[in-house]
N, C-alpha and C positions, 0 to 999 in steps of 0.2 A: 846783616841782611836777614829779613824775616822769612818765614816759611812761604808766605804768599809771594814774595819777591823771587825766591828760588823756584817756586812753581811756575811763575810767569816766564822766567828765563828758560826753564825746561820746555815749556810750551812754545816759546819762540823758536827753539832749536828743532823740535818735532815738526812744527809748521814749516820751517825753512827746508827741512829734509823732504817734505811732502808726505809725511807718514800719516797725516790726518785725512788725506785724500781717499775717496772710496775705492779707487783702483790701486792703492798702494799694496805692494806685496808684504808690507810690514804693518798690518792692521793694528791699530792702537785700541784694542778692546780690553776691558778689565781682565778677562781670562788670559789673553796673551801677555799682558803686563804682569799679572800675578805669577805666571810661569817664569817670566824673565826675572822677576824679583827673587824667586826661589833659586833659580840657577845662579844668579850673581851672589846670593848669600852663600851658596855652596862653594863658589870660587873664593870667597873670603875665608871660609873654613879651610879650604885646601892649603892656605898659607901656613896653617898650623899642623898639617898632616904628619910631619916628621919631627916636630919639636915644639918647644914652648914659645919660641920667638919667631916673629915673622919679619920679613923685609918691610920696613915702614913705607917705602914708596909703593911697592906692589900692593900692600894691604890698603893703603890710602886710595889707590885707584879702584879697587874692588868695593870698598866702602862707599865711595862716591857713586859708583854704579847702583849699589843697593839703595842709596838715598834718592837718587834720581828716579828709579823705578817706583819707590815708595811714594814719592811726591806725585808721580803721574797716576798711579793706581788710586790714590786718594782723590785726585782731581777728576778722573774718569768716573769714579763711583759716587761723586758728590759728597765726600767725607771732608769735614772741616778738620784737617789733621792736627792743627794747633789745639783746637778744643778737645779733640779725642785724646791727645797726649795729656793735657791738663786733667781731664776727667779720669783717665786711667791712673795717673799719679795720685790723685785725691782718693780714689778707690783703694789703691794699694796700701795707703796709710791705715785703712780700716780692716784690712785682711789679717788673719791669723797666720803668722809665718812660723815654721819650725825653728826651734832654738833661738827664739827672740830673747835678746839679752838686756835690752833697755827700751823704754818708751821713746818713740820718735814722733815728731810732728812735722807738718809741712813747713818748708822754709821759703821765704821770699814771696809770700802771698800779697 
């Protein structure tokens, strides 16, 4: 499944819940979704609060929440998330990283 297909599914859900309606108590604005994204990321981190291992099922649920909010934030903000990810990966190959041990190049272009 592509990023666009996942975004479409997320939008179908939000629409079905009525959250895109102007009178919704859960307004889907970039600000509200960015806040929700940060909160869900913190919930993912919470699974590691007292140890190095997390319950895979609980962590999977939180990571899914993070991904859904990320997709929605990109959608609401007009960001082509797939292209942004590709651009960032390409840029990262050009950055100077501490303790670089070997040359690396992009894979699968």
